[in-house]
N, C-alpha and C positions, 0 to 999 in steps of 0.2 A: 066579112069572111067568117066562115064557120070554123070554130075551134072546139076541141074537147080535150080533157085531161083525165088520166087515170092515175090513181095513187095506190101503191102497194107497199107493204112492209116486207123486207127481204127475210125469207125463211131459209132453213137448211136445204130445202129442196130447190131453191133458186140459185145456189152457189155454183161456181165454176166446177168444183169437184163433183157435185151432184149431177150436173148436166153433161159432164165429160168434155168441158172446154178448157180445162186447166186443173191445177192442183191446189187452188186456194179456197178458203172458206169465205169467199166474197162473191157478190152478185156476178153471175156469169153473163157474158155478152149476148149469148143466144136468148136469154131471158129478157135482157134490155130490149132487144129487137122485137120479141113477142109483145112486150108491153107497149112499144111504139106502134105496132100494127093494131093492137087493141084500141089505142087512142085514135088512130086513123079511121078505123071502122066507125067509131062513135062520132067523129067529126063529120063523116060523110052522111050521117043520118039515113042509113039504108033501111029499107023495108025488112021485116023479119025474115023473109025468104031470100034475101040478098046478102052478099058478102063482098069483100074486096080482098085481093091478094097483091102482095108487093111484087113488082117486076124490076125495080132498081132500088138499091139502098146505099146511102152514104151516111155512115154512122160513126161517130167518134165517141168511144167509151173512155172518158178521160180520168176517172177516179174510181178507186175501189169503194164499194159500199158493203159494210159488214152485215152479218145477220142482225136483224133488229132495226136497221136503217129504214127510213121512209123515203121512197123514191117516186117522183111524179114524172110521167111522160105526157107531153102535150103535142098535139097535131093540129095544124091549121091548113084548111083547104085554100089553096091559092089559085087553082085552075081546075076546071073539069071540061071534058070534051066527050060527051056521050059515054061510051063504055070505057074510055081511057082515063 
């Protein structure tokens, strides 16, 4: 199976208050999702002119990550079916 990980350090622009998803100075869930999609595209090993978009997401954001925290998102390809 193909897998890929991306690691980011949480900055002030990644916080819930900055992205409008809450009022905390902690990593915002929309940013978590974006990082997961970044890892997914990397795991798919797409050509430069290709991309992928999410059509269904089941995400559990279980803990707060403050500014300065290092967060890793990992995606593993478990099935492909043409363009799906």
